[in-house]
Structures are given as structure tokens and as C-alpha cells.
C-alpha positions in Angstrom: 120.1 91.8 130.5 117.9 89.9 128.0 119.6 86.9 126.4 119.1 87.0 122.6 117.1 84.2 121.1 119.4 81.9 119.0 118.7 81.4 115.4 117.2 78.0 114.4 120.1 77.2 112.1 122.7 78.1 114.8 120.9 75.7 117.2 121.1 72.9 114.7 124.8 73.7 114.0 125.8 73.8 117.7 123.9 70.5 118.5 125.5 68.7 115.5 129.0 70.0 116.5 128.6 68.9 120.1 127.5 65.4 119.1 130.4 65.1 116.6 132.9 66.3 119.2 131.6 63.9 121.8 131.8 61.1 119.3 135.4 61.9 118.5 136.2 62.1 122.2 134.6 58.7 122.9 136.6 57.1 120.1 139.8 58.6 121.5 140.5 60.7 118.4 142.5 63.7 119.6 144.6 66.4 117.9 147.4 66.0 120.5 148.7 62.8 122.1 150.4 64.2 125.2 148.7 66.4 127.9 148.9 66.7 131.6 145.1 67.1 131.9 142.7 64.1 131.9 140.9 63.3 128.6 137.5 64.6 129.8 139.0 68.1 130.0 138.9 68.2 126.2 135.1 68.4 126.4 135.2 71.8 128.3 136.5 74.0 125.4 134.2 72.0 123.1 131.1 72.7 125.2 132.0 76.4 125.6 132.4 76.9 121.8 129.1 75.0 121.2 127.3 77.3 123.5 128.9 80.4 121.9 127.8 79.1 118.5 124.2 79.8 119.5 125.0 83.5 119.6 127.2 83.8 116.5 124.7 86.1 114.8 123.5 88.2 117.8 126.8 88.6 119.7 129.5 88.0 117.1 132.4 89.9 118.9 131.6 88.4 122.3 131.5 85.0 120.7 134.9 85.6 119.0 136.6 86.6 122.4 135.2 83.7 124.3 135.9 81.3 121.4 139.5 82.5 121.3 139.9 81.8 125.0 138.3 78.4 124.5 140.7 77.5 121.7 143.7 78.6 123.7 142.5 76.4 126.6 142.0 73.5 124.1 145.8 73.6 123.3 146.5 72.4 126.9 144.2 69.4 126.6 144.3 66.5 124.2 142.5 68.6 121.7 139.4 68.1 119.6 139.1 68.7 115.8 135.5 69.9 116.2 136.7 72.7 118.6 139.1 74.0 115.9 136.3 73.9 113.2 133.9 75.8 115.5 136.5 78.5 116.1 136.9 79.0 112.3 133.1 79.5 112.1 133.3 82.0 115.0 135.9 84.0 113.1 133.8 83.9 109.9 130.6 85.0 111.8 132.4 87.9 113.5 133.4 89.3 110.1 130.0 88.7 108.5 127.6 89.7 111.3 129.9 92.1 113.3 130.1 95.9 112.9 131.9 97.3 109.8 134.9 98.3 111.9 135.3 94.8 113.2 134.9 93.4 109.6 137.9 95.6 108.5 140.1 94.9 111.5 139.7 91.2 112.1 141.3 90.1 108.8 144.3 92.4 109.4 144.6 91.1 113.0 144.4 87.5 111.7 147.2 88.2 109.2 149.5 89.8 111.7 148.9 87.0 114.2 149.7 84.4 111.5 153.0 86.1 110.6 154.0 86.6 114.2 153.2 83.0 115.1 155.1 81.7 112.1 158.2 83.7 113.0 157.9 82.7 116.7 157.6 79.0 115.9 160.5 79.1 113.5 162.7 80.8 116.1 161.6 78.4 118.9 161.6 75.1 117.0 164.4 76.0 114.5 162.9 73.6 112.0 160.5 73.6 109.0 157.7 72.4 111.4 157.4 76.0 112.6 156.4 77.1 109.1 153.8 74.3 109.0 152.3 75.5 112.3 152.1 79.0 110.8 150.2 77.7 107.8 147.8 75.9 110.1 147.2 79.1 112.2 146.6 81.0 108.9 144.1 78.4 107.8 142.0 78.7 111.0 142.2 82.5 111.2 143.0 84.3 107.9 141.0 81.8 105.8 137.6 82.2 107.6 138.2 86.0 107.9 138.9 86.4 104.2 135.8 84.3 103.4 133.7 86.4 105.7 134.9 89.6 104.0 134.0 88.2 100.5 130.5 87.2 101.7 129.9 90.5 103.5 130.9 92.5 100.4 128.5 90.5 98.3 125.7 91.1 100.8 126.4 94.8 101.0 126.5 95.0 97.2 123.2 93.1 97.0 121.6 95.4 99.7 122.8 98.5 97.8 121.4 97.2 94.6 118.1 96.4 96.3 117.9 99.9 97.8 118.8 101.4 94.5 116.0 99.4 92.8 113.5 100.5 95.4 114.5 104.1 94.9 114.2 103.7 91.1 110.8 102.1 91.5 109.7 105.0 93.9 110.9 107.6 91.4 109.2 105.8 88.6 106.0 105.7 90.6 106.3 109.4 91.3 106.9 110.2 87.6 103.9 108.0 86.7 101.7 109.9 89.2 102.9 113.3 88.0 102.3 112.2 84.3 98.8 110.9 85.1 98.0 114.2 87.0 99.4 116.3 84.2 97.4 114.3 81.6 94.2 114.6 83.6 94.7 118.3 83.8 95.3 118.5 80.0 92.2 116.4 79.3 90.1 118.6 81.6 91.3 121.7 79.8 90.6 120.2 76.4 87.2 118.9 77.4 86.2 122.3 78.9 87.5 124.3 76.0 85.8 122.1 73.4 82.4 121.7 75.1 81.9 124.7 77.4 81.3 127.1 74.5 78.5 125.0 73.0 76.9 124.3 76.4 76.9 128.0 77.3 75.1 128.9 74.1 72.6 126.1 74.7 72.0 127.4 78.3 71.6 131.0 77.2 69.2 130.3 74.3 67.1 127.8 76.3 66.8 130.4 79.1 65.7 133.0 76.5 63.2 130.6 75.0 61.7 129.9 78.4 61.5 133.5 79.5 60.2 135.2 76.3 56.8 134.3 75.0 57.6 134.9 71.3 57.3 132.1 68.8 59.9 133.6 66.5 62.4 134.1 69.2 61.7 130.6 70.5 62.2 129.1 67.1 65.5 131.0 66.6 66.7 129.9 70.0 65.8 126.2 69.3 67.8 126.4 66.0 70.9 127.8 67.9 70.4 125.1 70.6 70.3 122.3 68.0 73.3 123.7 66.1 75.4 123.9 69.3 74.2 120.6 70.7 75.2 118.8 67.5 78.6 120.6 67.4 79.2 119.8 71.1 78.3 116.2 70.6 80.7 116.0 67.6 83.5 117.4 69.7 82.7 115.0 72.5 82.7 112.0 70.2 86.0 113.0 68.8 87.5 113.3 72.2 86.1 110.0 73.3 87.5 108.4 70.2 90.9 109.7 71.0 90.8 108.4 74.5 89.3 105.0 73.7 91.9 102.3 73.3 91.9 100.5 70.0 89.7 103.0 68.3 89.2 102.7 64.6 90.1 106.3 63.9 93.8 106.5 64.6 94.6 109.5 62.6 95.6 112.5 64.7 93.1 115.3 64.9 94.2 118.7 63.7 95.0 121.2 66.5 93.0 124.5 66.4 95.0 127.4 65.1 94.5 131.2 64.9 93.2 130.8 61.3 90.0 129.6 62.8 89.3 132.7 64.8 87.0 134.1 62.2 84.7 131.1 62.4 84.8 131.1 66.2 83.8 134.8 66.4 81.1 134.3 63.8 79.6 131.5 65.9 79.8 133.8 69.0 78.0 136.6 67.0 75.1 134.2 66.3 75.0 133.0 69.9 75.4 136.5 71.5 72.9 138.4 69.3 70.1 137.7 71.7 72.1 139.2 74.5 73.0 142.4 72.6 76.7 141.5 72.2 78.7 142.5 69.1 82.1 140.9 68.4 85.2 142.6 66.7 88.5 141.0 65.7 91.6 143.2 65.5 94.5 141.1 64.2 97.7 143.1 64.3 100.1 140.2 63.9 103.0 140.2 61.6 102.0 137.9 58.7 105.6 136.9 58.0 106.2 135.7 61.6 105.4 132.1 61.9 104.0 131.0 65.3 104.8 127.6 66.9 101.9 125.2 67.1 101.7 125.3 71.0 101.5 129.1 70.9 98.7 129.1 68.3 96.7 126.5 70.1 97.1 128.2 73.5 96.0 131.6 71.9 93.0 130.0 70.2 91.9 128.4 73.5 92.3 131.6 75.4 90.1 133.5 72.9 87.6 130.7 72.9 87.3 130.6 76.7 87.2 134.4 76.9 84.3 134.5 74.4 82.5 131.9 76.4 82.8 134.0 79.5 81.6 137.0 77.6 78.5 135.1 76.5 77.8 134.1 80.0 78.5 137.3 81.9 79.1 140.4 79.7 76.7 143.3 79.5 75.4 144.3 76.1 78.1 146.0 74.1 81.2 145.2 72.1 83.4 142.2 72.8 86.8 143.0 71.3 89.5 140.4 70.4 93.0 141.8 69.8 96.1 140.0 68.6 99.5 141.6 68.3 103.3 141.2 68.7 105.1 143.1 71.4 108.6 144.5 70.8 110.2 141.3 72.0 108.3 139.2 69.5 105.9 137.6 72.0 102.3 137.2 71.0 99.8 139.2 73.0 96.2 138.2 73.2 93.6 140.6 74.6 89.8 140.0 75.0 87.7 142.8 76.5 83.9 143.0 77.2 81.5 145.3 79.1 81.6 144.4 82.8 78.4 144.5 84.8 75.3 142.6 85.9 73.4 141.6 82.9 69.6 141.3 83.3 69.0 139.0 80.3 69.5 135.3 80.0 72.8 134.0 81.5 74.6 130.7 81.9 76.2 129.7 85.2 79.9 129.6 85.5 82.3 127.4 87.5 85.5 129.4 87.3 87.5 126.5 85.8 87.9 128.4 82.5 90.2 131.0 84.0 92.1 128.2 85.7 92.6 126.5 82.3 93.8 129.8 80.8 96.4 130.3 83.5 97.6 126.7 83.2 98.0 127.0 79.4 100.0 130.3 79.8 102.1 128.8 82.5 103.1 125.8 80.3 104.6 128.4 77.8 106.2 130.5 80.6 104.0 133.4 79.7 102.0 135.9 81.6 98.3 136.4 82.0 96.0 138.9 83.8 92.2 138.8 84.0 89.8 141.1 85.8 87.8 144.3 85.7 89.6 147.5 84.6 88.5 151.1 83.8 86.9 151.5 80.4 88.1 153.7 77.6 87.0 157.3 77.4 83.5 157.6 76.0 82.8 154.0 76.6 81.6 151.8 79.4 82.8 152.7 82.9 84.3 149.3 83.5 85.3 146.5 81.2 86.4 142.9 81.9 89.8 142.3 80.2 91.8 139.2 79.7 95.4 139.8 78.5 97.9 137.1 77.9 101.5 137.3 76.7 102.8 134.1 75.1 106.6 134.0 74.4 107.5 132.9 70.8 110.6 130.7 70.8 112.7 129.5 68.0 111.0 126.5 66.1 114.1 124.5 66.9 113.6 124.8 70.6 111.5 122.0 72.2 108.1 122.9 73.7 106.6 121.1 76.7 
């Protein structure tokens, strides 16, 4: 069995108590005048309690049992005041450092012992001195036990508050990480949607200018490249201005809406003319039905990304954009283009556009499908179709 290492404060306390007890013994200061045992016998309970004091934190219940036996033995000697004081500390330590069950039972046992002792002394002595002895017993048992209960309750409350604070800090950190992750995803979607269209047009026309030895085509391609590069740079500067702290332009930028689809498709017509693409907008929405801003913005970005993908990958033919309301009132957005392997100039794709579309639709609890499907009768054999259903909620309901 490994003997626990005493705490430094307990060593100091035990040493000071032993020196004080020896000093009282050497001066002949006892708690009892008459005893059949020699005076030196008083030092035995004192020494036992001083040794037990070393283990008041590590072995509190063992210390209490041995200390109780030493106090009882001290009653048959001349007695030492330090021995009684050490016993009160042993009771206190047993409540504070002992198991929870002992902390509940020791004060009850001390109270019952005090009452029983008081009654016994009153019956035995038949004088008020019995009551005085009961008060003394209560002072050295109930008093330290009650003090230990108060201190332990305060420590438990402090530990509970500390754990609660740690949990709150952990939850706050998790919320912060989730917020940062969500904001990074939103910024990535906005950056992709704003710049990818312009960069795709630049890539397509630069490829055409390099592959075709025609001054007129080259000049037209350079004009489109310049227009899209300036527009893309403007969008990039606007986004950087929004992200920079302490920027001079603090007015909020207007979110894109479906009213800007005509301009978006016209820009796609200019960019896709060299690839043999034509663009058609079929707007079947109810003009009296007002759409929430998040739905309009999501629909605009879905069309924008779908047009960008058509410019990159679609075969020559019609690119059709359709907007309508289903019977439940939800907004349906459909973009279809000819599916195949185009031989003309193309721009590379990363696949992040479709990921952004799915993320936007998921934020609105909608549905989206993208992939090749059979073409209509009399048309191309296979078309690439993007179809999204965006629920339209009441304007009073909050949107994420």
C-alpha cells in the first residue's frame, strides 16, 4: 500500500500543533486536573492526532476514525487543549474532503451524538453542568461539521459555475466556428457568382482569338474581353470594399433581383454569339405575386450560374430560361441547353458552380436537379437541364 504524500500546508499545521501541544504540556497546562495516568501519557493522543493531520486531505475518513479514538483516549489523561482543537479540524476535513455520502451523514451523526451526550450527562450528573458538557461536545463536533458543509457547498457551487462557464465558452466557440464556416461559404458563392461569368467569357473569347486567324474576329473578341474584364474588376472591387474593415463606402450594395435577367441574358447573347448559342427568356410568373428578396436573389444567381455553364460547355443551339409558379406558389427556375461535346472554344470548369446552386436552394428548403435529360421532340437528342423549386413564404416569416 502506497502512503499518500502529505500536503505542504498539512505538514506545517501538524508541526505547529505538535510544538504548541508540547509547550502546553511542559508548562503543565491541562484540561483535566485529576488522572490516574502519568502526565507524559497526554502526549500520546496529541502525537497520534498530529500524525493523522498529515492525511486530512488524502484519507479524511480514516483520519476521523483514528482521531475519534485518540480524543476518547485523551479523556483518560490529563488532557491537552491542542488535541481537542486538532479533532475539530479532523471533523471539518472529513466533511470537506470526504465523499458526498460522508459529508451528508457526519453532521447528522454529530448532532445525534450531541443530543445523546447532553441527555446522558444530565441524567448522570443531575446538575446544569451536564448541559454545559453537551454544549462543549456540540462545539467540537457539530460546529466543525456545519462549517465543513458550508465550505463544501460553496466549493461545489463554484465548480458547477466553472463547468457551466467552460461549456458556455465551448458552445460559443462552436457557434463562432460554424458562423465563420457559413460566412466563408457565402463569400465563396458570392465571389464565384459575380466573377465566374466574366472570367468564362474572357476565357472563351481569348481562346477564339488565339485559334482563329481573322482580324475582325480577333478585334471583336478583344472588345468582349475588355468589357468583361472591366465588369469583373468592378465586381471584385465592390466585394473587396464590402469585406475591408473601415471602408469609405458603407452604404449597402443592392442585391440582384429578377428584374435584371434581361440585362444578364443580353450579356450572355454577346458572349455566346461566337459559340453559336442563342438565349431565350420565358417569364411565366404572376406579376401580382411579390417574391421575397432571398428568393429573388437565389433565382438570379441560379440563372447566372446556369448561363455561365452553358457558355462553357453547351453545344450550339438554344439556351432557354424559364420562370413560373407551381400550383403551391413556389417559384420554379429552369435553364436548359444542348448537351454534347462542343468543338469550339471552351472554358474550363471546376464544378463549384453546381455546389453553390445546391447550397443556395438548401438554405431556402427548396429542391434542385441538374443533369442531362432527353430532348424535346424535333430538337436535340439530349439537353442539359437545371431545375430548381424555391418555396415562397409569407413576407412576415423570417428567412435564414
